[in-house]
TORTOR-69737 format. One line per 10 residues: their letters; for each residue x, y, z of N, C-alpha, C. Coordinates in Angstrom, 3 decimals. Layout:
BEGIN
a	X/Y/Z/X/Y/Z/X/Y/Z  ...
***
This chain:
BEGIN
xxxxxxxxxx	22.451/40.125/-13.089/23.152/39.279/-14.041/22.167/38.281/-14.643  22.081/38.273/-15.926/21.181/37.349/-16.611/21.919/36.061/-16.948  21.207/34.957/-16.724/21.778/33.668/-17.076/21.231/33.235/-18.426  22.090/32.747/-19.233/21.681/32.262/-20.545/21.564/30.741/-20.462  20.381/30.257/-20.774/20.164/28.810/-20.760/20.416/28.286/-22.163  21.352/27.400/-22.253/21.641/26.813/-23.561/20.513/25.871/-23.955  20.245/25.762/-25.233/19.192/24.829/-25.678/19.458/23.395/-25.225  20.727/23.035/-25.172/21.089/21.678/-24.756/20.664/21.435/-23.307  20.875/22.410/-22.432/20.500/22.277/-21.026/18.988/22.166/-20.877  18.274/22.975/-21.651/16.811/22.923/-21.602/16.308/21.556/-22.071
xxxxxxxxxx	16.949/21.003/-23.086/16.586/19.675/-23.590/16.799/18.621/-22.505  17.925/18.702/-21.789/18.196/17.736/-20.722/17.176/17.857/-19.594  16.794/19.101/-19.266/15.810/19.305/-18.198/14.455/18.713/-18.583  14.059/18.892/-19.836/12.786/18.320/-20.287/12.843/16.797/-20.259  13.968/16.241/-20.687/14.105/14.781/-20.659/14.088/14.256/-19.232  14.720/14.983/-18.316/14.741/14.552/-16.919/13.340/14.582/-16.323  12.565/15.610/-16.670/11.190/15.703/-16.167/10.347/14.554/-16.704  10.500/14.228/-17.983/9.726/13.112/-18.542/10.201/11.789/-17.955  11.490/11.679/-17.655/12.010/10.463/-17.021/11.425/10.301/-15.622  11.357/11.400/-14.870/10.754/11.343/-13.538/9.289/10.932/-13.614
xxxxxxxxxx	8.575/11.464/-14.584/7.165/11.124/-14.765/7.021/9.636/-15.102  7.888/9.142/-15.983/7.854/7.734/-16.354/8.165/6.824/-15.180  9.150/7.205/-14.369/9.502/6.393/-13.200/8.380/6.382/-12.174  7.706/7.517/-12.028/6.581/7.595/-11.097/5.458/6.657/-11.547  5.176/6.656/-12.852/4.132/5.784/-13.381/4.539/4.312/-13.244  5.807/4.023/-13.499/6.296/2.651/-13.372/6.187/2.173/-11.931  6.550/3.044/-10.988/6.447/2.692/-9.570/4.996/2.427/-9.190  4.060/3.215/-9.727/2.639/3.016/-9.449/2.177/1.674/-10.007  2.597/1.358/-11.230/2.197/0.083/-11.835/2.709/-1.096/-11.021  3.974/-1.018/-10.571/4.523/-2.118/-9.785/3.821/-2.255/-8.446
xxxxxxxxxx	3.441/-1.136/-7.832/2.744/-1.228/-6.548/1.365/-1.844/-6.733  0.699/-1.511/-7.845/-0.612/-2.110/-8.120/-0.467/-3.604/-8.379  0.531/-3.984/-9.178/0.745/-5.406/-9.469/1.099/-6.173/-8.202  1.940/-5.575/-7.349/2.324/-6.235/-6.107/1.111/-6.414/-5.208  0.261/-5.390/-5.132/-0.956/-5.497/-4.318/-1.874/-6.582/-4.864  -1.987/-6.662/-6.183/-2.833/-7.679/-6.808/-2.290/-9.081/-6.518  -0.947/-9.242/-6.574/-0.336/-10.542/-6.264/-0.619/-10.947/-4.826  -0.488/-10.014/-3.901/-0.764/-10.308/-2.491/-2.224/-10.726/-2.324  -3.133/-10.014/-2.993/-4.553/-10.361/-2.922/-4.789/-11.775/-3.450  -4.174/-12.115/-4.588/-4.369/-13.445/-5.189/-3.824/-14.547/-4.286
xxxxxxxxxx	-2.672/-14.303/-3.672/-2.091/-15.310/-2.771/-3.000/-15.515/-1.563  -3.470/-14.422/-0.969/-4.363/-14.540/0.195/-5.660/-15.237/-0.187  -6.178/-14.927/-1.362/-7.415/-15.562/-1.820/-7.219/-17.067/-1.971  -6.081/-17.484/-2.518/-5.807/-18.915/-2.685/-5.664/-19.600/-1.325  -4.999/-18.943/-0.393/-4.823/-19.529/0.943/-6.180/-19.703/1.611  -7.017/-18.677/1.564/-8.345/-18.793/2.179/-9.188/-19.857/1.491  -9.068/-19.966/0.166/-9.823/-20.994/-0.556/-9.379/-22.389/-0.117  -8.080/-22.573/0.075/-7.576/-23.878/0.532/-8.061/-24.182/1.946  -8.061/-23.184/2.806/-8.527/-23.391/4.184/-10.007/-23.762/4.183  -10.794/-23.078/3.363/-12.226/-23.394/3.287/-12.431/-24.799/2.730
xxxxxxxxxx	-11.659/-25.167/1.703/-11.762/-26.524/1.148/-11.419/-27.575/2.194  -10.374/-27.322/2.979/-9.994/-28.290/4.020/-11.097/-28.404/5.066  -11.703/-27.272/5.422/-12.785/-27.303/6.411/-13.989/-28.066/5.869  -14.332/-27.846/4.608/-15.451/-28.577/4.004/-15.155/-30.070/3.926  -13.940/-30.414/3.551/-13.572/-31.835/3.459/-13.634/-32.509/4.821  -13.194/-31.803/5.848/-13.240/-32.410/7.180/-14.688/-32.573/7.648  -15.571/-31.649/7.245/-16.990/-31.795/7.591/-17.600/-33.005/6.888  -17.291/-33.153/5.597/-17.846/-34.280/4.844/-17.277/-35.611/5.327  -16.022/-35.618/5.712/-15.390/-36.867/6.155/-15.837/-37.270/7.554  -16.367/-36.329/8.313/-16.777/-36.669/9.681/-18.108/-37.414/9.705
x	-18.877/-37.367/8.608/-20.169/-38.073/8.578/-20.032/-39.466/8.031
***
């Protein structure tokens, strides 16, 4: 038995595939941005800790 694929169904399948591709790319972008935010926050925390350590060294003399 042969199945006939309507053009409308094929159009929906192509749109769904492109939607999946777009969502995958969007998820990748958000994961990269989230990783970058975590890196920036950690960098700021370490910079503050180093500044506090330097200030305590200078204030001890």
